[in-house]
N, C-alpha and C positions, 0 to 999 in steps of 0.2 A: 506493501498497496505506499508507494506516494505518498511525500505529505508535499503541501504547499505553500504560498507565503499569501495571501489573501488580502494583506495591506500589515501597513507601518505609523504607528503615528509617534515618531517626535516630540520631549516637550524636552526645552531651554526655559530650564530658571534662574532670576538674576535676582543676587541680594545680596543688598549693602552693606558697606562694611561698616564701623566705627570711623574709617580714615578719609572718606567721601570715594570709595575705590569701590566696585564691583564683583563680586563672585559668579560663577557661573557656574550651575551643576544641569548633568547632562543629562537625563536617562529615554531610549522608545520600549516601547507594546509590541509583541509584534502577533499578528492574528494569524493564524498556522491552522490552515486543515488539512484531509482527507481528501483522494482525487476520489475514490470510491464510493464515500459518504460525505455529500456537499450540509447536508446539515448538523455534521461533525464540525466544533472550531475550538480550536485554545488558545488565551490569551496569554504571552509569555513578557514578561520587562526585565529589561538588562539594563545595565546603565552605560553609558559611554563616558570611553576614558579623553580628553584631548590633552594637544600636546598647548602650551601656551603662546603658543603662535593663532594657535584656535581659535582659544579664549579669545587672543584682542583683538580677531579678524570680526568676534561677536558680537563683542563690548561695541570696538567699535561702530557697525550697524546698527545697533541700539542705538547708538550717541545724536548718527545719520541720519537719521532713517523711521528707525519706531516711534521714539522720545517729541522730534517737532512732527511725527501726525496723528501721534496719542495728543499732543496739544491741542491742536486744530479740534478734533471731538469734545471736547469737553465743556 
């Protein structure tokens, strides 16, 4: 029974530090099923480990894209 990946949900959480910087936490939830049984599915959460460069890229994206757009909608 081959497994099939039916979906992935990525989670990126920013947590403010006391010094004004942000910590970045990431995880993913995989939805896995069996090809022969479409009604069967299982979700499995996994941590995602990022390099310092990847975390810096996410912080920059949040600063230049997410925050400006979110403040327009408040």
